[in-house]
N, C-alpha and C positions, 0 to 999 in steps of 0.2 A: 504494500500500500504506500509505503514511503517513496518508492521508485516512481509510481504513477503521479504522485503529487509533484515531484521534481520535474517530470516530463511536462506536465500541464503548465507549471510555472515557466519552464524554459520556453515552451511554445508561445505562451502569451507574451513573454518578454521579446521573443524573436519577432513576432508579428508587430509589436509596438516599434521595435527597431527598424523593421522594414518600412513601416509608415513614415517614420522620421527620416529615413534615408530618402524616400520618395519626395518628401517635402523639401529636403535639402537640395536634391537634384533639380527640382523645379525652381527653387530660389537661385541656384547657380546658373540655370539657363536664362532666367530673367536678368540676372546681374550681368551675364555675358552679353546679352543683347544691348543693355544700356551702356556698359563700359567694356567694349571688346578689348581683348588682349591678343598677344601674338605678334607675328611679323607685320600684319596689315591692320593693326588695331586702330591706329589714328584714322586711316582712310575709311574703315568700316564705321567708325563713330561719326565722321563727317557725313557719310551717306545716311546714317540713321537719323541725324539731326536734320539733314536736308529733306528727308521724307516728311517731317512735321511741317516744314515750310511749304512743301508741295501740297500737302493735304489742306493746309490753311488757305493757300491760293485757290484750290479747287472749291473750298467753302465760300470764298468771296465771290468767285465766278458764279457759283450756284445761287447765291443771294441776289446777285445782279440779274441773272436770268429770271429768277422768280419774280423780282420786282418789275421787270420789263413785261412779263406775262400778265401780272396783275394790273399793271397800268394799261396795257392793251385791252384787257377785258373790261376794265372800268371806263375807258375812253371810247372804245369802238364797238364792243359787243352789247353792253348793257343798255345804253341809251337808245331810244327809238330812232333818233337821228344821230349818227356817229359824230362825236366831237372832233376826233382826229383819227386819221388812218395809220397812225404811229408805226407799228411794225410792218404793215403792208408797204408803206412809203419807204421805210428803211430798206426792205428787201429789194424793192424796185431800184432804189438809188445804188445799192451795192451791185445789183445786176448791171447797171449802166456803166459802172467803173470797169468791171471785168465780169464776164458772163458767169464765171464759177463762184464769185464772191457771194452773190445773192443766194444761189443754190446751197452753198456751204453754210451760210448763216441760217437759212431756213432749216436745213437738215440738223444743224446743231440745236436749234430750238426744239425741233420735233424729237430728237434723240433725248434731250433733257426731259421733255414732257413724258416720254415713254418710260424712261428709267425711273423717274419720280413716281409715276403711276404704278410701275411694277414693284417699287419699294413699298408703296402704301398698301398694295394688295397682298404683299408677302407678310405683312403684320397680321 
């Protein structure tokens, strides 16, 4: 009976040790992502930090596109007589500069709308 008691205690201690090792490995992984070490540690850290700036830039672009869509809806779609053709005129003007600019801008707005709708429906 004494032997079984030791085995049970040993197994519970071993399982607790395994959980702590797993937590430490996850902490090490997170620490390595934030403060990379090794031969290319500095360049990896710079790329890691630049990714935050890139995500921030994408956020600012997203806010601008959202505000443009909302302004277009408010000025062109909601009133019975449109106040301003805002985005329609912008796409036509961009198309006059170079034929691909208007199409590219329109496709960017449509892609943003589709990705946003997909993100909302995924919730």
